[in-house]
N, C-alpha and C positions, 0 to 999 in steps of 0.2 A: 172643350166647351163642357162636357162632361165631370172635369175634372173641378171645376168651378162652376156648377150650376149647383146648389149644394140643396136646392128645394125642388131639382128634377122639372123645373117650369117650362125646361127650353130656351129662355131668354136670361140673361144673364143681368140683374139686378144692380140697384149702386153698389150696396156691401161686395156682391161678389164681385163687380169691376172695381170696388177698389182693392180686394186681395193678389186678383190679378196683377193687379196693375202695381202694387208693392212688389213684386218680383223682377221690374225692371227700374227700380231706383236703386241706384247707387249707393253704396255705404260711403260711411262720412261724408265727403264734400256735397257731394251732391244733398243729401241730407241735412245738411245744414242751410245749405242752398232755399229745399222744397220747407222747410221748420220757419226758416225767417218769412217767407212769401208768404206762409201760411198766418203767422205770426200778424201779418202786416193785414190781410184778409180779419183775421179773428178782430183784431182792434177797432180798424170798420163799424163790425159791429156791437165792438166791448165801449162805445164812442162814454161814456162816461169811467171807464178804467176802473173800472170796481172788478176785474179778473175772471170773468164769467160773463156770459151771454144766456137767455132768457130760451128756453126750447122752442119756442115759437120764432125768435131769427134765428134760431138751429135747423130749424125746418124749413122756412123761407130759403137759407142760404141751398139746402138738398134741392128744394123744390129749382130753383136757380141751374142746378146743374143738371138735375134731370127731371124734366115738367111731368112724366111721364109716369112716377113714381108711386105708386096710390098710396091714398093717406094713410093707411092700415101699418103698410112698408114702412111708410114713417116714422109711424106710433112705435112701431117694434124697434127702429133702429134705435130712437129717443128712451125707449123704457130700458136698450142694452146697455146704452150709453149713461143714461139718468141712473146709476142703479141705486142709487141712495136718497130717489126721489124729492131733490132737493128743486124741480124744476129749471136748475140752471145745464151748465154745459161749462167748465174752466176750458183754458189751451190744452190742458195734457187728453184730455176728453176730445176735445177737439179734434186734435193730434189725430188722434186713436182711429178715430172713425175716416178720415182724411188718405191716412197713411196708410193704414191697416196692420199699424205696425205693433 
C-alpha cells in the first residue's frame, strides 16, 4: 500500500488505483482489448464523434467509477490530463488516465 499511496493518506485514491492496476494489464493482446473497450466507452460520451469529450463528462465518468472521489481530487486529475486547458479530453488523454500508461 505504501508504494502506491503517494499522498500518504492511508487510502488508495482512483489515480493511485489506476497506477496499481496498470501493473496487471497484460501487454499487447490484453492492451489491445482494453483499448478497444475504452474506445467504446469513450464513444458513448463523444456522441457527436468530435474526438473529445468535455471535462465535465469526463468527471462524470470518474464519479461513476468511484463516487467517493472528492471534487478537489477530480479537479486535480482533470488539471493533470487537460494540461493545455482546452476544457476537453481526447481519447489518448482518456486512455492515459484509465490505464495509467
